[in-house]
C-alpha positions as CSV (number, residue, x, y, z in Angstrom):
1,M,-22.8,0.9,14.6
2,N,-22.6,4.7,14.4
3,E,-22.6,5.3,10.7
4,L,-20.2,8.2,11.1
5,E,-17.8,6.7,13.6
6,L,-14.8,7.6,11.4
7,E,-16.0,11.2,10.8
8,G,-13.0,13.5,10.6
9,K,-10.6,10.6,10.0
10,V,-8.4,10.1,6.9
11,A,-7.8,6.6,5.5
12,I,-5.4,5.4,2.8
13,V,-6.5,2.4,0.8
14,T,-4.0,0.9,-1.6
15,G,-5.0,-1.1,-4.7
16,A,-8.5,0.3,-4.8
17,G,-9.1,0.7,-8.6
18,R,-11.1,-2.4,-9.5
19,M,-14.9,-2.3,-9.8
20,R,-15.1,-5.7,-8.2
21,G,-12.5,-5.6,-5.5
22,I,-11.8,-5.5,-1.8
23,G,-10.0,-2.2,-2.2
24,R,-12.9,-0.4,-3.8
25,A,-15.4,-1.9,-1.3
26,S,-13.2,-0.9,1.6
27,A,-12.8,2.7,0.4
28,N,-16.6,3.0,0.1
29,T,-17.2,1.4,3.5
30,L,-14.8,3.7,5.2
31,A,-16.3,6.7,3.4
32,R,-19.8,5.5,4.6
33,M,-18.4,5.5,8.1
34,G,-17.3,9.1,7.7
35,A,-13.7,9.0,6.6
36,N,-12.0,11.0,3.8
37,I,-10.2,8.5,1.5
38,V,-6.9,8.4,-0.3
39,I,-7.2,5.8,-3.1
40,T,-4.2,4.4,-4.8
41,G,-3.7,2.2,-7.9
42,T,-1.1,1.6,-10.6
43,G,-2.8,3.5,-13.4
44,K,-3.6,0.3,-15.4
45,N,-4.1,0.6,-19.1
46,P,-7.9,0.7,-19.8
47,N,-7.4,-1.9,-22.5
48,T,-6.6,-4.4,-19.8
49,F,-9.8,-3.8,-17.8
50,P,-12.3,-6.7,-17.5
51,D,-15.3,-6.6,-19.8
52,D,-17.7,-5.4,-17.2
53,E,-15.5,-2.4,-16.4
54,K,-15.2,-1.5,-20.0
55,K,-19.0,-1.7,-20.4
56,A,-19.5,0.5,-17.3
57,D,-16.9,3.0,-18.6
58,W,-15.0,2.4,-15.3
59,K,-12.0,4.8,-14.7
60,D,-10.0,2.8,-12.2
61,I,-9.2,4.8,-9.0
62,F,-11.0,7.8,-10.4
63,S,-14.3,6.0,-10.5
64,T,-13.8,4.7,-7.0
65,S,-13.2,8.4,-6.0
66,K,-16.5,9.4,-7.4
67,E,-18.2,6.7,-5.4
68,V,-16.4,7.9,-2.2
69,E,-17.6,11.5,-2.9
70,S,-21.2,10.3,-3.3
71,Y,-21.1,9.7,0.5
72,G,-20.2,13.3,1.0
73,R,-16.6,12.6,1.7
74,L,-13.4,13.9,0.1
75,A,-11.5,11.6,-2.2
76,L,-7.9,11.8,-3.3
77,P,-6.9,9.4,-6.1
78,I,-3.1,8.9,-6.5
79,V,-1.4,6.6,-9.0
80,T,1.4,5.0,-6.9
81,D,3.9,2.3,-7.0
82,V,3.9,0.9,-3.5
83,T,7.2,-0.9,-4.1
84,D,9.0,2.4,-4.7
85,D,10.3,4.2,-1.6
86,N,10.1,7.6,-3.1
87,A,6.7,7.0,-4.5
88,V,5.3,6.0,-1.1
89,K,7.0,9.0,0.6
90,N,5.3,11.2,-2.1
91,L,1.9,9.5,-1.3
92,I,2.3,10.3,2.4
93,N,3.4,13.9,1.6
94,I,0.4,14.6,-0.7
95,T,-2.0,13.1,1.8
96,L,-0.7,15.3,4.5
97,E,-0.7,18.4,2.3
98,T,-4.3,17.7,1.4
99,F,-5.8,16.4,4.7
100,G,-3.1,17.1,7.4
101,R,-3.3,13.6,9.0
102,I,-3.6,9.8,8.5
103,D,-5.7,7.7,10.8
104,V,-6.2,4.4,8.9
105,L,-4.1,2.5,6.4
106,V,-5.5,-0.5,4.4
107,N,-2.6,-2.3,2.7
108,N,-4.6,-4.0,-0.1
109,A,-2.2,-3.8,-3.1
110,A,-1.2,-7.2,-4.6
111,A,0.4,-8.5,-7.8
112,P,-2.0,-9.9,-10.4
113,Y,-3.1,-13.5,-10.2
114,G,-1.7,-15.9,-12.8
115,A,1.9,-16.2,-13.8
116,D,2.9,-17.2,-10.2
117,R,0.5,-20.1,-10.0
118,V,2.9,-22.8,-11.2
119,P,5.2,-25.4,-9.5
120,V,8.3,-24.0,-7.9
121,I,10.5,-25.7,-10.4
122,D,8.7,-23.7,-13.1
123,L,8.5,-20.4,-11.2
124,D,10.9,-17.8,-12.5
125,K,12.8,-15.4,-10.2
126,K,11.2,-12.3,-11.6
127,T,7.7,-13.5,-11.1
128,F,8.4,-14.6,-7.5
129,E,10.0,-11.3,-6.7
130,N,7.1,-9.3,-8.1
131,V,4.6,-11.1,-5.9
132,I,6.8,-10.5,-2.8
133,N,7.6,-6.9,-3.7
134,V,4.0,-5.7,-4.2
135,K,2.4,-7.7,-1.4
136,L,5.1,-7.7,1.3
137,Y,7.6,-4.9,0.5
138,G,4.7,-2.6,-0.4
139,T,3.0,-3.3,2.9
140,F,6.3,-2.7,4.7
141,L,6.9,0.7,3.0
142,C,3.4,2.0,3.5
143,S,3.3,0.8,7.1
144,K,6.7,2.3,7.9
145,Y,5.9,5.8,6.7
146,V,2.3,5.8,7.9
147,S,3.5,4.6,11.3
148,L,5.9,7.5,11.6
149,Q,3.1,9.9,10.9
150,M,0.7,8.3,13.3
151,I,3.3,8.4,16.1
152,K,3.9,12.0,15.3
153,Q,0.2,12.8,15.5
154,G,0.0,11.0,18.9
155,N,-3.6,10.0,18.5
156,G,-3.2,6.3,17.7
157,G,-4.3,4.7,14.5
158,R,-5.3,1.6,12.6
159,I,-3.2,-0.5,10.1
160,I,-5.0,-3.3,8.4
161,N,-3.0,-5.6,6.1
162,L,-4.7,-7.8,3.5
163,S,-3.4,-11.4,3.9
164,S,-5.2,-14.5,2.8
165,S,-6.2,-18.0,3.7
166,A,-3.0,-18.7,1.7
167,G,-1.2,-17.1,4.6
168,K,-2.4,-19.9,6.9
169,S,-2.2,-23.0,4.7
170,G,0.2,-23.8,1.8
171,S,-1.0,-25.2,-1.5
172,A,0.7,-26.6,-4.5
173,N,1.4,-24.1,-7.3
174,M,1.0,-21.2,-4.9
175,A,4.5,-20.9,-3.3
176,A,5.1,-17.2,-4.1
177,Y,1.6,-16.2,-2.9
178,N,1.8,-18.4,0.1
179,A,5.3,-17.0,1.0
180,A,4.0,-13.4,0.7
181,N,0.9,-13.9,2.8
182,F,2.6,-16.0,5.5
183,A,5.1,-13.1,5.7
184,I,2.3,-10.5,6.0
185,D,0.9,-12.3,9.0
186,G,4.3,-12.4,10.7
187,F,5.0,-8.8,9.9
188,T,1.6,-7.9,11.3
189,Q,2.4,-9.6,14.6
190,A,5.8,-7.9,14.9
191,L,4.6,-4.4,14.0
192,S,1.6,-4.7,16.4
193,K,4.0,-5.2,19.3
194,E,6.2,-2.3,18.2
195,L,3.3,0.1,17.9
196,A,1.1,-1.0,20.8
197,S,2.5,1.7,23.2
198,E,1.4,4.3,20.6
199,N,-2.2,3.0,20.6
200,I,-1.8,2.0,17.0
201,T,-3.4,-1.4,16.3
202,V,-2.1,-3.6,13.5
203,N,-4.2,-6.6,12.2
204,S,-4.3,-8.7,9.0
205,V,-7.5,-9.8,7.3
206,C,-7.3,-13.3,5.7
207,P,-10.0,-13.8,3.1
208,G,-10.7,-17.1,1.3
209,L,-12.1,-17.3,-2.2
210,T,-13.6,-13.9,-3.0
211,E,-15.6,-12.9,-6.0
212,T,-13.4,-10.1,-7.4
213,A,-11.9,-9.1,-10.8
214,R,-8.5,-10.4,-9.5
215,L,-9.7,-14.0,-9.8
216,D,-11.1,-13.6,-13.3
217,P,-8.1,-15.4,-14.8
218,M,-9.2,-18.5,-12.9
219,G,-12.4,-18.6,-14.8
220,R,-15.8,-19.5,-13.4
221,E,-16.0,-23.1,-14.6
222,E,-14.3,-26.3,-13.5
223,K,-11.6,-24.8,-11.2
224,W,-13.9,-22.2,-9.6
225,T,-16.6,-24.9,-9.1
226,K,-14.1,-27.2,-7.4
227,R,-13.0,-24.4,-5.1
228,I,-16.6,-23.6,-4.2
229,S,-17.3,-27.2,-3.4
230,Q,-14.5,-27.2,-0.8
231,I,-16.0,-24.2,1.1
232,P,-18.4,-25.3,4.0
233,L,-20.7,-22.3,3.2
234,K,-20.7,-23.4,-0.5
235,R,-20.1,-19.9,-1.9
236,A,-17.4,-17.4,-2.4
237,A,-17.2,-14.2,-0.4
238,E,-18.4,-10.9,-1.7
239,D,-15.9,-8.1,-1.6
240,Q,-18.3,-6.1,0.6
241,E,-18.2,-8.8,3.3
242,I,-14.4,-8.4,3.5
243,A,-14.8,-4.7,3.6
244,E,-17.2,-4.8,6.5
245,L,-14.5,-6.6,8.6
246,I,-12.0,-4.0,7.5
247,G,-14.4,-1.2,8.6
248,F,-14.8,-2.8,12.0
249,L,-11.1,-3.1,12.5
250,S,-10.7,0.6,11.6
251,S,-13.2,1.6,14.2
252,N,-13.0,2.2,18.0
253,R,-15.1,-0.9,18.4
254,A,-11.9,-2.9,17.6
255,S,-9.6,-0.9,19.9
256,Y,-8.5,-4.0,21.9
257,I,-7.8,-6.1,18.9
258,T,-4.2,-6.1,17.6
259,G,-1.6,-8.5,16.2
260,Q,-4.4,-10.8,14.9
261,S,-4.7,-12.5,11.5
262,I,-8.5,-12.9,11.2
263,N,-9.9,-15.6,8.9
264,I,-12.9,-14.7,6.8
265,N,-13.3,-17.7,4.4
266,G,-16.6,-19.4,4.8
267,G,-15.1,-22.0,7.1
268,T,-12.4,-23.3,4.8
269,V,-9.3,-22.6,6.9
270,T,-9.6,-22.6,10.6
271,E,-5.9,-22.3,11.5
272,R,-4.9,-19.4,13.7
């Protein structure tokens, strides 16, 4: 791999504020490959940060930006609500004012784990809507406006949507998350066909259990241990392992891959 194969490119990575997270790992990976990075997050209250982030004096997307800059790249942190049409338009406008182009979009933003993990009969409408809005509607909005810019540029592009093993196989007490991720994979297939003639590839990455701050509410005891026991490789993924796949899909090495929903789950789910 050419370490600077994305030199001169500009990537947007949504949901990249957590110290242990796929977004942050992806932003750093793309920066290492040479891209300048736009980093989005929701501007979370520092009082809600995990203990390890508080101890490290982590500053959400601003800390991720410093890491990106350590690779000699430019970083642009923007607090953004990906479910808001005007906010996403503003994100695109600021990106273009700063960098003049967009080459890669990583749709990583997702609603917090927790309140949605209940039986459907106990799942309230607001919680269900929030999961769908952030994961699916946010991916739709960002993809729509980035696609328009990529088409205008005329140089192709890469869109990578974060799905999940939960987009391949349904599970009890996960209906909202399953619905959102199954929809992401279908959206990916549709958009890939629409943009193929523009040399814009669209793929989704489907991680299984991954060691990130997002899953802290699950705990690291009985439930976590049970999940690990069901993984053929007998461990969770590291966020960097997911980011390496995202980096590959962002590169010219993946120029003939589009419309795919790629499993990266230690062998847990093998469905297409």
